[in-house]
Steps between C-alpha positions, in 0.01 A plus 500: 500500500483225247827310524429315180558755223468471129833679484830459688556754767801675652628270770569792725201740479240294315470735200329297221698472178183536288514665161495851655793425734703240306759772420575528875664152520855575624775338294782300653857604415505242220191663346255224592186579699506495880190417702503853635382842379713807438349671806657223720806382310754651270847412371481157668413622851209614710466878512433473871692183612426556867117526451278266694169354395337748740675788316366363170147470643520874590614591149214301342220621734438833333485344159254227592303720748379713203299194396412323822568733793802525726404238759409238243818583297717445805332172588519362143859611444592353839366164382621519141852641499653244740417232241724667238851364444689796646318475835408131521807399703520814703331576828458856389 
């Protein structure tokens, strides 16, 4: 996966906030934009606060696998997701 994106991405699942997905940026309680999508974050909190990076990889694999295959998807997500803010400081 290309970590350098022309668009910001959800800092939990990696969903790009391109023009097609811009409406999925989750708002913070004050109305400003968070760095997370509505699939991961709502009302100022993660929808699955106990999720691990491994859980998120498994959530993402079916979506990416449709383009690159399951094995490649798992490898790429395993490299990419730990670089995102939500997971950067966690061991998983």
